[in-house]
C-alpha positions as CSV (number, residue, x, y, z in Angstrom):
1,M,54.1,49.6,-253.1
2,D,54.8,49.2,-256.8
3,F,52.6,50.7,-259.6
4,S,53.6,50.0,-263.1
5,R,52.1,51.7,-266.1
6,V,51.8,50.8,-269.9
7,A,49.8,53.3,-272.1
8,G,47.4,52.6,-274.8
9,T,44.3,50.9,-273.4
10,G,41.9,53.4,-274.7
11,G,40.2,55.8,-272.5
12,L,40.0,53.9,-269.6
13,P,42.5,52.9,-266.7
14,L,42.9,49.1,-266.4
15,V,44.1,48.0,-263.2
16,G,45.7,44.5,-262.3
17,Y,46.9,43.3,-258.9
18,A,50.0,41.0,-257.8
19,I,49.9,39.6,-254.4
20,G,52.5,37.1,-253.5
21,R,52.2,34.3,-251.0
22,R,54.3,36.0,-248.5
23,H,51.4,38.1,-247.6
24,G,49.7,35.1,-246.2
25,N,47.2,32.5,-247.1
26,A,44.4,32.8,-249.7
27,V,42.1,34.8,-247.1
28,A,44.8,37.3,-246.2
29,R,45.7,37.7,-249.9
30,N,42.1,38.3,-251.1
31,R,41.4,40.8,-248.2
32,L,44.7,42.8,-249.3
33,R,43.4,42.6,-252.7
34,R,40.0,43.9,-251.8
35,R,41.6,46.8,-249.5
36,L,44.1,47.7,-252.6
37,R,40.9,47.8,-255.1
38,A,39.3,50.2,-252.6
39,A,42.4,52.3,-252.3
40,V,42.8,52.3,-256.2
41,R,38.9,53.6,-256.4
42,C,40.2,56.5,-254.2
43,V,42.8,57.5,-256.7
44,G,41.1,56.3,-259.6
45,P,39.6,59.6,-261.0
46,R,43.1,60.8,-261.2
47,L,44.7,58.0,-263.1
48,D,45.5,58.4,-266.8
49,A,44.3,55.9,-269.5
50,G,46.7,52.9,-269.4
51,A,47.2,49.5,-268.0
52,Y,48.5,49.6,-264.3
53,L,50.0,46.7,-262.3
54,V,49.6,47.0,-258.6
55,R,52.2,44.9,-256.8
56,A,52.0,44.7,-253.0
57,T,55.4,45.0,-251.3
58,P,56.1,43.5,-247.7
59,G,54.4,45.4,-245.2
60,A,51.3,46.4,-247.3
61,G,49.0,44.3,-245.3
62,E,49.8,46.0,-242.0
63,L,49.1,49.6,-243.3
64,D,46.0,51.2,-242.2
65,F,43.5,52.3,-244.9
66,E,44.5,56.0,-244.8
67,A,48.2,55.0,-245.0
68,L,47.3,52.3,-248.0
69,C,45.6,55.1,-249.9
70,R,48.6,57.5,-249.6
71,A,51.0,54.7,-250.5
72,V,48.8,53.7,-253.6
73,S,48.4,57.5,-254.6
74,D,52.2,58.1,-254.4
75,A,52.8,55.1,-256.3
76,A,50.5,55.9,-258.9
77,R,52.0,59.5,-259.3
78,S,55.5,58.1,-259.6
79,A,54.3,55.4,-262.3
80,A,52.6,58.3,-264.3
81,D,55.8,60.5,-264.0
82,R,57.9,57.4,-265.2
83,A,55.5,56.8,-268.2
84,K,55.5,60.2,-269.1
85,S,59.3,60.6,-269.1
86,A,59.6,57.3,-271.2
87,D,57.0,58.9,-273.6
88,D,58.9,62.2,-273.8
89,G,62.1,60.4,-274.6
90,R,60.4,58.4,-277.6
91,E,59.0,61.5,-279.0
92,G,62.5,62.8,-279.1
93,R,63.6,60.0,-281.4
94,E,62.5,60.2,-285.0
95,G,63.4,57.6,-287.4
């Protein structure tokens, strides 16, 4: 599961989903998108403001819902840490 974050969307987190054709036909991709949306809702209150892109990696469709929620949570935490360290790096540069 890949989670990417871009700051600066106001006060709310905005989430987009990228589900490639390798995850199956349209029915399978839409089912995975709905499951990802539900998993993001579980994590949602802990998301910082910003724009997020959730990219389903191979095998995401085979995870049970609890494992999918854990994967989304871990990926969101990692994206927030990466964004925070990038923000800290920019603050150090004056000029």
